[in-house]
C-alpha positions as CSV (number, residue, x, y, z in Angstrom):
1,M,97.1,115.2,125.0
2,A,93.6,115.8,126.1
3,M,92.1,114.3,123.0
4,S,93.0,110.8,121.7
5,A,94.8,110.6,118.3
6,H,91.8,108.9,116.8
7,K,89.7,111.8,117.9
8,K,92.1,114.2,116.1
9,V,91.8,112.2,113.0
10,T,88.1,112.3,113.2
11,N,88.3,116.0,113.7
12,A,90.4,116.4,110.5
13,V,88.2,114.4,108.4
14,H,84.6,114.6,109.6
15,R,82.8,117.5,108.1
16,H,79.2,116.3,107.7
17,R,76.5,114.9,109.9
18,H,77.0,111.3,110.6
19,L,73.8,109.9,109.0
20,S,74.3,111.8,105.8
21,K,75.9,110.0,102.8
22,Q,79.1,112.0,103.0
23,G,79.1,111.7,106.8
24,L,79.0,107.9,106.6
25,L,81.8,107.9,104.1
26,E,83.9,110.1,106.4
27,R,83.3,107.7,109.2
28,A,84.1,104.8,107.1
29,F,87.4,106.4,106.2
30,T,88.4,107.2,109.7
31,F,87.8,103.5,110.8
32,A,89.9,102.2,107.9
33,F,92.7,104.7,108.7
34,R,93.1,103.4,112.3
35,G,95.5,100.7,111.3
36,L,98.7,100.6,109.2
37,V,98.0,102.6,106.0
38,Y,101.4,103.1,104.4
39,A,104.2,100.6,104.7
40,Q,106.0,102.9,102.1
41,I,105.4,106.6,101.9
42,W,104.3,107.8,98.5
43,E,106.1,111.1,98.1
44,D,109.4,111.3,96.2
45,P,112.2,112.1,98.7
46,A,114.6,113.1,95.9
47,V,112.2,116.0,94.9
48,D,111.6,116.9,98.6
49,M,115.2,117.2,99.4
50,E,116.0,119.3,96.2
51,A,112.9,121.6,97.0
52,L,113.8,121.9,100.7
53,A,117.5,122.7,100.3
54,I,118.2,121.1,103.7
55,T,121.3,122.6,105.5
56,P,123.3,121.3,108.5
57,D,121.5,123.7,110.8
58,S,118.0,122.9,109.5
59,H,115.1,121.7,111.8
60,V,112.9,119.6,109.6
61,V,109.3,119.1,110.8
62,T,107.4,116.5,108.7
63,I,104.5,114.1,108.8
64,A,106.0,110.7,109.6
65,S,103.7,108.5,107.5
66,G,105.7,105.2,106.6
67,G,108.9,106.6,107.5
68,C,110.9,106.2,104.3
69,N,111.3,109.9,103.7
70,V,112.1,110.7,107.4
71,L,115.1,108.4,107.2
72,S,116.0,109.5,103.7
73,Y,116.1,113.1,104.7
74,L,119.0,112.2,107.1
75,T,121.2,111.8,104.0
76,A,120.9,115.6,103.5
77,D,122.5,116.0,107.0
78,P,119.9,118.2,108.9
79,A,120.5,119.3,112.5
80,K,117.2,117.7,113.6
81,I,114.0,116.1,112.3
82,T,110.7,116.0,114.2
83,A,108.3,113.4,112.6
84,V,104.8,113.8,113.8
85,D,101.7,111.5,113.1
86,L,98.3,110.7,114.6
87,N,98.5,107.1,113.4
88,T,99.9,104.8,116.1
89,A,100.9,102.2,113.5
90,H,102.9,104.9,111.6
91,I,104.6,106.0,114.8
92,A,105.5,102.3,115.6
93,L,107.0,101.8,112.1
94,N,109.1,104.8,112.3
95,R,110.4,104.0,115.6
96,L,111.2,100.4,114.4
97,K,113.0,101.6,111.3
98,L,115.1,104.1,113.2
99,M,116.1,101.6,115.9
100,A,116.8,98.9,113.3
101,A,119.1,101.4,111.5
102,Q,121.0,101.8,114.7
103,T,121.2,98.3,116.1
104,L,121.3,95.8,113.1
105,P,125.0,94.9,112.5
106,D,125.3,96.0,108.8
107,H,123.5,97.2,105.7
108,A,122.8,93.6,104.5
109,A,120.7,92.9,107.7
110,F,118.9,96.3,107.3
111,H,118.4,95.7,103.6
112,R,116.9,92.2,104.3
113,F,114.6,93.7,106.9
114,F,113.1,96.6,104.9
115,A,114.0,96.0,101.2
116,R,113.3,92.2,101.0
117,A,110.9,92.3,104.1
118,D,110.0,88.6,103.5
119,D,112.5,86.5,105.5
120,R,112.1,84.6,108.6
121,A,115.6,85.8,109.7
122,N,114.0,89.2,110.1
123,I,111.9,88.0,113.0
124,A,114.9,86.5,114.7
125,A,116.8,89.8,114.2
126,Y,113.9,91.7,115.7
127,R,113.7,89.6,118.8
128,E,117.4,89.2,119.4
129,I,118.8,92.6,118.4
130,V,116.1,95.4,117.8
131,A,113.3,94.7,120.3
132,P,115.5,95.1,123.4
133,H,116.1,98.7,122.5
134,L,112.6,99.7,121.6
135,D,110.2,101.6,123.8
136,E,107.4,99.8,125.3
137,A,104.6,101.2,123.2
138,T,106.5,100.3,120.0
139,R,107.2,96.7,121.2
140,R,103.6,96.3,122.3
141,Y,102.4,97.3,118.9
142,W,104.7,94.9,116.9
143,E,104.3,92.0,119.2
144,G,100.5,92.5,119.3
145,R,98.3,90.6,117.0
146,D,96.4,92.0,113.9
147,M,92.8,91.2,112.9
148,T,93.9,87.8,111.6
149,G,95.4,86.9,114.9
150,R,99.0,87.0,113.7
151,R,101.7,89.1,115.4
152,R,102.3,92.3,113.4
153,I,106.1,91.8,113.3
154,G,105.5,88.7,111.3
155,G,104.7,90.9,108.3
156,F,108.4,91.3,107.8
157,A,108.6,87.6,107.1
158,R,105.6,87.7,104.7
159,G,106.3,90.8,102.6
160,I,105.3,93.9,104.6
161,Y,104.5,95.9,101.5
162,K,101.5,93.6,100.8
163,H,100.2,94.6,104.2
164,G,98.5,97.9,105.4
165,L,95.6,99.7,103.7
166,L,97.7,100.7,100.7
167,G,99.3,97.3,100.3
168,R,95.9,95.6,100.3
169,F,94.5,98.2,97.8
170,I,97.3,97.5,95.3
171,G,96.6,93.8,95.8
172,A,92.9,94.4,95.0
173,A,93.9,96.4,92.0
174,H,96.0,93.5,90.8
175,L,93.2,91.1,91.3
176,L,90.8,93.3,89.4
177,A,93.3,93.5,86.6
178,R,93.7,89.8,86.4
179,L,90.0,89.3,86.3
180,H,90.2,91.3,83.1
181,G,93.0,89.1,81.8
182,V,95.9,91.5,82.6
183,N,98.9,91.0,84.8
184,P,100.3,94.3,86.1
185,R,103.6,92.8,86.8
186,R,104.1,92.6,83.0
187,M,105.1,96.4,83.2
188,L,108.3,95.2,84.9
189,D,109.3,93.2,81.8
190,A,109.9,96.5,79.9
191,R,113.5,97.2,79.1
192,S,113.0,100.8,77.8
193,R,110.6,103.7,78.1
194,D,109.3,102.9,74.7
195,E,108.3,99.4,75.9
196,Q,106.8,100.7,79.1
197,L,104.5,102.9,77.1
198,A,103.6,100.2,74.7
199,I,102.8,97.7,77.5
200,F,100.7,100.3,79.2
201,E,98.7,101.3,76.2
202,R,98.1,97.7,75.1
203,E,97.4,96.1,78.4
204,L,96.6,98.4,81.3
205,A,94.9,101.4,79.7
206,P,91.9,99.5,78.3
207,I,90.9,98.3,81.9
208,F,89.8,101.9,82.6
209,D,87.3,101.7,79.8
210,K,85.4,98.8,81.3
211,G,82.0,99.6,82.7
212,F,82.4,98.0,86.1
213,V,85.8,99.8,86.5
214,R,84.3,103.1,85.6
215,W,81.5,102.6,88.2
216,L,84.0,101.3,90.9
217,T,86.4,104.3,90.6
218,S,83.4,106.7,90.9
219,Q,82.8,105.5,94.5
220,P,84.8,107.4,97.0
221,A,85.2,104.4,99.2
222,S,87.1,102.7,96.4
223,L,90.0,105.0,96.9
224,F,90.3,104.6,100.8
225,G,93.1,102.3,100.2
226,L,95.1,105.2,98.8
227,G,94.6,107.1,102.0
228,I,92.2,109.6,100.1
229,P,89.3,110.8,102.4
230,P,86.0,111.8,100.7
231,A,87.0,115.5,100.5
232,Q,90.3,114.7,98.8
233,F,88.4,112.4,96.4
234,E,86.4,115.5,95.2
235,A,89.6,117.5,94.7
236,L,91.4,114.7,92.8
237,A,88.4,114.3,90.4
238,G,88.0,117.9,89.7
239,D,85.8,118.3,86.6
240,D,86.8,114.8,85.0
241,R,85.6,111.4,85.6
242,M,87.7,109.6,88.3
243,D,88.5,106.8,85.9
244,S,90.2,109.3,83.5
245,V,92.2,110.9,86.3
246,L,93.4,107.6,87.6
247,K,94.3,106.5,84.1
248,A,96.4,109.6,83.6
249,R,98.1,109.3,86.9
250,L,98.9,105.6,86.3
251,K,100.3,106.3,82.9
252,K,102.7,108.9,84.4
253,L,103.9,106.3,87.0
254,A,104.2,103.6,84.3
255,C,105.6,105.7,81.4
256,D,107.3,109.0,82.5
257,F,110.3,107.5,84.3
258,D,112.6,104.6,83.6
259,L,111.5,101.8,85.8
260,K,115.1,101.1,86.7
261,D,115.0,104.4,88.8
262,N,111.5,104.4,90.0
263,Y,110.9,102.3,93.1
264,F,107.3,103.6,93.3
265,A,106.4,102.0,90.0
266,V,108.2,98.8,91.1
267,Q,106.1,98.8,94.2
268,A,102.9,99.3,92.3
269,F,103.4,96.8,89.7
270,G,105.5,94.3,91.7
271,R,104.2,94.7,95.2
272,G,107.6,95.0,96.6
273,Y,111.2,96.1,95.9
274,A,111.8,93.4,93.4
275,G,113.4,91.1,96.0
276,G,115.5,94.1,97.1
277,E,117.4,94.0,93.9
278,G,115.5,96.9,92.1
279,P,115.5,100.6,92.8
280,L,115.3,101.7,96.4
281,P,114.6,104.8,98.5
282,P,117.6,106.7,99.7
283,Y,117.5,105.2,103.2
284,L,117.9,101.7,101.9
285,Q,120.7,102.3,99.5
286,A,124.1,100.9,100.6
287,A,125.9,104.2,99.9
288,N,123.8,106.0,102.5
289,H,123.6,103.4,105.2
290,R,126.4,104.8,107.4
291,A,124.8,108.3,107.3
292,V,121.3,107.0,108.2
293,R,122.7,104.9,111.0
294,D,125.0,107.6,112.4
295,R,122.3,110.4,112.2
296,A,119.2,108.4,113.3
297,E,119.3,109.9,116.9
298,R,118.6,113.2,115.3
299,V,115.0,112.1,114.7
300,D,112.4,112.7,117.4
301,V,109.1,110.8,116.5
302,R,106.1,112.1,118.2
303,H,102.5,111.0,118.4
304,V,100.9,114.5,118.0
305,N,99.0,116.7,115.6
306,F,101.3,118.9,113.3
307,T,99.6,122.1,114.5
308,D,99.8,121.3,118.0
309,F,103.4,120.3,117.9
310,L,104.2,123.7,116.4
311,A,102.1,125.6,119.0
312,S,104.5,124.0,121.6
313,Q,107.6,125.3,120.0
314,S,109.3,128.7,120.2
315,A,109.0,131.4,117.7
316,A,111.6,131.2,114.9
317,S,112.6,127.6,115.8
318,C,111.9,125.5,112.7
319,D,112.8,126.0,109.0
320,R,111.7,123.1,106.9
321,Y,108.1,121.9,106.8
322,I,106.7,118.9,105.0
323,L,103.0,118.5,105.0
324,L,102.5,115.7,102.6
325,D,98.8,116.0,101.4
326,A,97.3,116.5,104.8
327,Q,95.9,120.0,104.0
328,D,93.6,118.4,101.5
329,W,91.8,117.0,104.6
330,M,91.5,120.4,106.4
331,D,88.7,122.9,106.5
332,D,89.5,126.6,106.5
333,E,89.8,127.0,110.2
334,Q,92.3,124.1,110.4
335,L,94.3,125.5,107.6
336,N,94.5,128.9,109.2
337,A,95.5,127.5,112.5
338,L,98.3,125.5,110.9
339,W,99.7,128.3,108.8
340,A,99.6,130.6,111.8
341,Q,101.8,128.2,113.6
342,I,104.1,127.6,110.7
343,T,104.5,131.4,110.2
344,R,105.1,132.0,113.9
345,T,107.8,129.3,114.2
346,A,109.5,129.9,110.8
347,R,113.1,131.1,110.8
348,P,114.6,133.2,108.0
349,G,114.9,131.0,104.9
350,A,112.1,128.6,106.0
351,R,110.5,126.5,103.3
352,V,107.2,124.6,103.2
353,L,106.5,121.8,100.9
354,F,103.2,120.0,100.4
355,R,101.2,118.0,97.8
356,T,97.6,118.3,96.6
357,A,95.2,115.9,95.0
358,G,94.3,118.6,92.4
359,E,96.8,120.6,90.4
360,P,96.6,124.1,92.0
361,S,97.7,125.2,95.5
362,I,94.7,125.2,97.8
363,L,95.9,128.2,100.0
364,P,94.9,131.3,98.1
365,G,91.4,132.4,99.2
366,R,91.5,130.1,102.1
367,V,94.5,131.1,104.4
368,A,94.1,134.7,105.6
369,D,96.0,137.3,103.5
370,D,97.9,138.6,106.6
371,V,99.4,135.2,107.1
372,L,100.0,134.2,103.4
373,Q,101.5,137.5,102.6
374,H,104.7,136.4,104.5
375,W,105.2,133.6,102.1
376,D,106.4,133.5,98.3
377,Y,104.9,130.8,96.3
378,R,107.5,129.4,93.8
379,A,105.1,128.6,91.0
380,D,107.7,127.6,88.3
381,A,109.7,125.5,90.7
382,S,106.4,123.8,91.9
383,R,105.4,122.8,88.4
384,D,108.9,121.4,87.8
385,Y,108.7,119.4,91.0
386,T,105.2,118.0,90.1
387,A,106.6,116.8,86.8
388,R,109.5,115.1,88.4
389,D,107.7,113.5,91.3
390,R,108.2,109.8,90.5
391,S,105.2,108.7,92.7
392,A,103.1,110.4,90.1
393,I,99.8,110.1,92.2
394,Y,99.6,113.9,93.0
395,G,98.3,116.7,90.9
396,G,100.5,119.2,92.5
397,V,103.8,119.6,94.6
398,H,103.9,123.1,96.0
399,L,106.9,125.0,97.5
400,Y,106.4,128.2,99.7
401,V,109.4,130.1,100.8
402,L,109.4,132.7,103.7
403,K,109.8,136.2,102.2
404,G,113.0,138.0,102.8
405,A,115.0,134.8,102.5
406,D,117.9,134.5,100.1
407,A,116.8,131.1,99.1
């Protein structure tokens, strides 16, 4: 690539002059985004796989992020997955997960590495079993040192989900709650949906009425830890105060799903997978281990922009596209370039799934009609997927299907 990956992230986020207030925020965000952001991805793979209706001949193209969903999609048995990302840490994490799935001796070792992720035995397993099979760039990343001087691979002996931008954000939120006399881990004591609601309303909800919390959540930089750039902050808030929006999203996470089935809530309130004994994403479940291990070679991880990757592919060569929330970052020119390539490369039956900070789809009025007319927006299904997305942090989950498809 002619441009560095960081330059491409910069192009995706920077919209204002660098000395303006908004420009300074955008540059602060891209600086924060240079390292590991998501040790766990925050989009529900169960919803994704239902919406995508993956078939054995599907070529899935997705943003890699933390890799949980990339590996989980293997349980749906696609022919091929191409995972792209501009973040070098995410590329390294995806490649580590894939190689660990293939080389660690059994599910117990894989589970210890990524579900518990806090055992010194993981470091020995990395050195003796996984590392010899990794490419040089991935080894260099994990064996390199972070800003504290510790080797990055050591995170799997200290609880990797407490690390990265999101992990530190959740830790800061826990600290803020404790300063107000509340322990978020109390949510995990609930034994029913009724108890979940009672604990939330009694202990967590009042925090959002505190003056300092209202002020803090009104600052765009306060949500950088969620991977939310300044432009997405505006879309997330809409016409409401940010503290009200965040309170409503957290209530959905805490109360709308049984905690026994929601590993996103367990991560948020417990900062891990409850010692590996709680609910888990599909790729970490014992019943799926053989499928993930045997199909891991079907995943091609690429350090490239989504649009640029599609531009390198033949017409009608892909049929499942997962954009996460990346479009919230894009201006109209970038959106149109992306959808022109999606439409060119889409095979009959193609499906596109994405999320937005706000509730409505952002495409109408922004993507050219001569491109968007090829796609059918599944409004009813999208509302249903939004309601059932256990991560609960997005305003909308949106499905588009290529017209003329039987799907």
